[in-house]
N, C-alpha and C positions, 0 to 999 in steps of 0.2 A: 486335315485341322479345319476347323469352321470359326468363325470370327464370329464372335456374339456381339462384343461391345467396346469402345475406346473411352479414355479420358485423360485430359490433359490436368496437370498438376506443376504447380511450380515448387522447386527446392527451395529457393532460395533468392533474395532481390540480386539481381544483375548476375545470375547463375544459370546454367541449363536448366530446362524444362524437362518433365518426365512426361511421358506418352505412355499411358497405361493399354496393354491390350488385355483384353477378356476373351479366352477363345477355349474352346471345347477342344482336348487333347486326349490321342489316343490310347491306350494304357493296355501294359500285356493281358492278356486272358486270365480267366481262375487259375488255370495250369500253370501260371507262371512263364509259359513260353510265350516269345514275342514274334507272333507270325508274319506280320505288317511285312510286305515289300518282298517276301522270301519265296523262293522254289520250293517243292515239297514232291514226296512219294510216299506212297505204301505198300508194303510189303506184307503180304498173309500169309501162314506157314499152313502146313497141311499135315495130316497124318497118311493122306492115301485115299479115304474112307468118303465117300460121298455125300455123308451129311456133313462131315467137316467141311468138304470144299465147298459145299453149298452155303453155310452158314457163314462162314469167313468170307466167302466172295462177298455175298448181301450185306454183311457188316462192312466190308473196305469199301463197298461201293455207296451204301450210305453215308460212311462218313467223309468220302471224296464229295459227295454231291453237297454236304454241308458245310465244305472250307470252300469250295469253288464257287457256293453261293455269295459266302460273305467278303472270302477276296479277290476271287477273279470274275466277279458280274456274274454267273452261273455260267461260266465258259470252260470246257473242258481244257483243267490245266495239271491236275493232277494222276498221275500215271499210278496204275496198280500192277503188281506183279506176285507171284505167287511162288512159293518155294515148297515142296514136298522134301521133308527133312524129320527127324527126330530128335537133332540136333538142337542145342541152344543158343539162341541169338540176340540173346537178351542184353549181353554185355556192352559195356560202351565200346571195347574193340571190336567187337562183332556188329554194330549199328554203325560205328565210321567205316566201316570197311564198305558196308552197302551204301553209306552214303556218298562215301568216292566212286562206286561205282557206277550210281546211279546218278552223278556230276549234280547233285542238290543241294539246297541249304538244310532243309529238316527231312527227316526220315521216319516216319512211323511205321512201325513192328505190330503187327497183328499175331499175337502167339496163338498157338492150337487150343482151342475151346475145350473144356472141361465139361461133359456131358454127365449129368447125375444117372444112377443105373435105373432108377424107378421112372414112371409113368405115372401120373396120377390119376386118379377117377375121372377128373373131366379134359383127360387127355394134355396134361401139362408137362414138360419134363423143365429141369432146373440147367442153365447153362451158365456157366462163367468165363468172362473173356478177359483179356491181358494183354494192355495196349503200353507200349514202348515208345517214346519220342525222344530222338537226340537231337540236337537244335545244334550245326556246325560252328555257331556264330555267337552262341550263349557265352558269356564270361565266366561263367559258373562251370563250364564245360559239365555237366551233370546230364544225368536221364532223368526222363519224368515216368514214371512208374503210375499208370491207373487201372482198376480193376474194376470191374460190375460184374454182379447176377443178375439173371431173370429169367421168369417161368412163361416160357413159350410153349406154343404149340407144336405137340411129336413131328416130325416129320413125318413117320409113320401114317399120323393121322390125316395130317392134311401139309403136304410138302410146300402147298402154294401160299396159305396160310403164314408156315414155318418162315418160308423166305420172308414175305413182307415184313413180319414182324421184326426178322434180323436185321433189315434194310434200319427198323426204326431204331436198335440197338446203335448201328452204326451214327446216325444222327443225333441220337444223346451223347454220344461221346464228341462228336463234332462241336457240340455246345460247350465243352470244356474250354473250347479252343478259340471263341469268339471274343476279340478284343473288346473292352469298355471303355466307357467315355467317360472324363471328367473335367471340371469347368479349373482353368488355370489362369494367372494372369501372370502378364511380364513388360517389362520396362524398358523403352525408349527412351533414349537422351536427344534434345535437339535444342537449337537455338532462332532465334529470327529470322529468316533470310528465305530465298528464294529453292534453293537447295536443299535446306533442311527439311522442310515441307514438302517438296517432290518426293524426297528418300521416304517419308512418312504416309503420303500418298500409295507409294509403289508398297509399302507393308502392310496397309490397309487393305491391298488387293492381292496380300500374300505374295506376291513378285519380289522375292527375297533378291533376285539376282540382280533386275533394277535397281533396289534400293542401294545394293551393297558398290556397285558402280559409284554412287552419287559418294557414298560414305568413303569410300577408297581414296576418292580424288580430296574429299574432307580430311581426311587422316593424313593425306600429305600437305596439302595446301594451306590448312588452317591457321593462323598466326600465333594463337594462343593452343599453350599445352594442354590447357584443359578441354578445350575444344578439340583438339586433335584426340585427346584422350577419350572422350564421348562418341568420336565417331570411330573410333577402333572396337569399344565396347558394343555399340551398335553392330560391329560386322560381326561380332564374338556371337551377338544373338541369333545375327542372318545365319552364320556356319550352325548354329547349333539346331535352327529349323529342319536346316537340309541334312541332318545328319551327319554334318561335318564335325565330329565331336573334337578332335584332336586339332584341328585348325583354330576352332572356336577357343580352347586352351592356349594358343598361340597369340591370339587378337588379345585376351585380356591379359596375358603377360604385357603387352606391349601398353595397353591402357594403362595398367599399374605402373607400368615403367615412366610415362608420361605425367600422370597424377590418378595416385589411388580413388577409386568410387567405391561409395559404401554399396551401391547395387552388385557390385562386382560379386561378391561373397555370396549371394542368393545365385547368381547365375552359374558360377563355376561350381557349387554344389548340385544343381539340377545335371550339368554337364558331365562331371565326376559319376554321377549317380547310371549315367548311361552308357558308361565306359566298362 
């Protein structure tokens, strides 16, 4: 997440103040699959013919390169595996078994390509690709299914051009899994005082662990139940930012018990949307 701006707003006289953070946050890709921070592998199926093998190998390579560029700083991190088979591996159970065998969070399955029987006068042939994606951490527990058809130079006309174009097909697939960014605002609560200010400074630098250490003390030691509630709310936000969603809900419950806060409703919905 990238910090964009801050603003301080008074809630009411003699009350805690709201520190509004404007952040750019990463959202799931157009495919709906959340790729951030996850391990992944690509499996491609073959019929055992040279054309199928060359095509799917190049598509898988282009897909892996696109994913590695976006999520791994272009370092080699996405393993490729091929299976020569006529069996159907597209079911959720089959994909789950592949995922467990490879010990990754997400598995991509590139099914056997479908080639048109004819070659056009310009040397092009139509190829249809089917890509299935299963994310073990997706709470919807679903298989993402993408299909695409392209007119490529026939391998019999120019195998080098055919391979290059197949890589571009993989690169096009990878763009479906690139996360988008959106602007969001988040509210922190604070009082006058060195500890509250220092915690906001750490939040400003996105050092949530250091900010949380201060809020833990304030949640335990503040004399006012409202102040302890505010510190507990801030801890919930810190947990949310670090993807500790269950713990975030626990801190919100503690905040509600001490003194219900109007800002908790929005944060609770955001947490629940992530779970």
